[in-house]
C-alpha positions in Angstrom: -41.5 17.6 -88.7 -38.4 16.7 -86.8 -36.5 19.3 -84.9 -32.8 20.0 -85.3 -30.3 21.3 -82.8 -27.8 23.8 -84.2 -24.5 24.3 -82.4 -22.8 27.6 -83.2 -19.2 28.0 -81.8 -17.7 31.5 -81.8 -14.2 32.6 -80.7 -14.1 36.2 -79.5 -11.1 38.4 -80.0 -9.1 38.4 -76.7 -9.6 42.1 -76.1 -13.3 42.1 -77.2 -14.8 39.3 -75.1 -17.3 41.6 -73.3 -18.4 43.2 -76.5 -18.9 39.7 -78.1 -21.0 38.6 -75.2 -23.1 41.7 -75.3 -23.6 41.7 -79.1 -24.5 37.9 -79.1 -26.9 38.4 -76.2 -28.6 41.2 -78.1 -28.9 39.0 -81.2 -30.4 36.2 -79.2 -33.1 38.5 -77.8 -33.9 39.8 -81.3 -34.1 36.3 -82.9 -36.3 34.9 -80.1 -38.6 37.9 -80.3 -39.1 38.1 -84.1 -38.5 34.6 -85.4 -41.4 32.3 -84.5 -39.6 29.2 -85.9 -36.8 29.6 -83.2 -37.5 27.0 -80.5 -35.0 28.5 -78.1 -31.4 29.6 -77.8 -28.9 28.9 -74.9 -25.6 30.7 -74.7 -22.7 29.0 -72.9 -19.1 29.9 -72.4 -16.0 27.8 -71.8 -14.9 27.7 -68.2 -11.2 27.5 -69.3 -11.3 29.9 -72.2 -13.7 32.8 -71.9 -13.2 33.7 -75.6 -15.0 30.5 -76.6 -18.8 31.2 -76.8 -21.3 28.6 -78.0 -25.0 28.8 -78.8 -27.3 25.8 -78.6 -30.3 26.6 -80.8 -33.5 24.6 -81.7 -35.1 24.9 -85.1 -37.7 23.0 -87.0 -35.2 22.0 -89.7 -31.7 22.7 -91.1 -33.4 24.2 -94.1 -35.2 26.8 -92.1 -32.1 27.7 -90.1 -29.9 27.9 -93.2 -32.5 29.7 -95.4 -35.0 32.1 -93.9 -33.2 32.6 -90.6 -29.8 33.4 -92.1 -31.4 35.9 -94.5 -33.0 38.0 -91.7 -31.7 41.6 -91.6 -30.6 41.2 -88.0 -28.5 38.2 -88.9 -26.9 39.9 -91.9 -26.2 43.0 -89.8 -24.6 40.9 -87.0 -22.4 39.1 -89.5 -21.1 42.4 -90.7 -20.4 43.9 -87.3 -19.0 40.6 -85.9 -15.7 41.2 -87.7 -14.9 43.8 -85.1 -15.2 41.4 -82.1 -14.9 37.8 -83.4 -11.8 36.0 -84.5 -13.5 34.6 -87.6 -16.6 33.0 -88.8 -18.4 30.6 -86.4 -18.3 26.8 -86.6 -21.9 25.7 -87.2 -23.0 22.1 -86.9 -26.4 20.4 -87.0 -27.5 17.7 -84.6 -30.5 15.4 -84.4 -32.4 14.5 -81.2 -31.9 10.8 -80.3 -34.8 9.4 -78.3 -34.4 6.5 -75.9 -30.6 7.0 -75.5 
């Protein structure tokens, strides 16, 4: 089964950047501890705009990410609470590994 890289780009509300970082970090810890399909998550933040937070995630397939992962209670809870610290929904894109490049 090929693996997919999922890029999730968030924009935190200007006065809630620390809260966004904290809540996203908590979510990462939960996902990595209870979802065995998750192949790892890295959080990065823009050097020029600290409100821009990006996750680089590794999953077995887009279907697993979009289906079972997104239906997890911790994901649903995060989506509800995120309205208080994020400027809107994230931009989510799916990427394939390219070997030999």
